[in-house]
C-alpha positions as CSV (number, residue, x, y, z in Angstrom):
1,M,-6.1,66.3,19.6
2,I,-9.5,67.9,19.7
3,L,-9.7,71.5,20.8
4,A,-12.7,73.8,21.4
5,E,-12.3,77.0,19.3
6,A,-14.0,79.3,21.9
7,S,-12.4,77.8,25.0
8,R,-11.6,80.3,27.8
9,V,-9.0,77.9,29.1
10,H,-6.7,78.1,26.1
11,D,-6.2,79.8,22.7
12,A,-7.2,76.9,20.4
13,P,-5.6,78.2,17.2
14,R,-2.3,78.9,19.0
15,V,-2.3,75.5,20.8
16,A,-3.1,73.8,17.4
17,D,-0.1,75.7,15.8
18,N,2.2,74.8,18.6
19,V,1.1,71.1,18.5
20,R,1.6,70.9,14.8
21,T,5.1,72.6,15.1
22,T,6.2,70.5,18.1
23,W,4.8,67.1,16.9
24,P,4.7,67.1,13.1
25,G,2.1,64.7,11.7
26,T,-0.2,65.2,14.8
27,R,-3.9,65.5,13.8
28,V,-5.5,68.5,15.4
29,E,-9.3,69.2,15.1
30,V,-10.6,72.6,16.2
31,V,-14.3,72.4,16.8
32,T,-15.9,75.6,15.6
33,E,-17.7,77.7,18.1
34,A,-17.3,75.1,20.8
35,T,-16.1,75.8,24.4
36,H,-14.5,73.4,26.8
37,H,-17.9,73.1,28.5
38,S,-19.9,72.6,25.3
39,L,-18.0,69.6,23.9
40,P,-19.5,67.2,26.6
41,M,-23.0,68.7,26.1
42,Y,-23.0,68.1,22.4
43,P,-21.7,64.6,21.9
44,P,-22.4,64.5,18.1
45,V,-20.0,67.4,17.5
46,F,-17.3,65.7,19.6
47,V,-18.0,62.3,17.9
48,D,-17.8,63.9,14.5
49,A,-14.4,65.5,15.3
50,L,-13.1,62.2,16.8
51,M,-14.3,60.2,13.7
52,N,-12.6,62.7,11.3
53,T,-9.4,62.3,13.3
54,L,-9.6,58.5,13.2
55,E,-10.3,58.4,9.5
56,V,-7.3,60.4,8.7
57,I,-5.1,58.2,11.0
58,A,-6.5,55.0,9.4
59,H,-5.6,56.1,5.9
């Protein structure tokens, strides 16, 4: 799961904690200083977070 740290839609750290507690082993990336609007506007940041997640899953 990839979350925007500064999202107005949700509290990213709280969501991340809830996801990790509810679904142990789930990979959660919180993109620093991102909002839910900025993720699509800065594809490299999103791609980096996605690639980090996929690398962990692959290993």
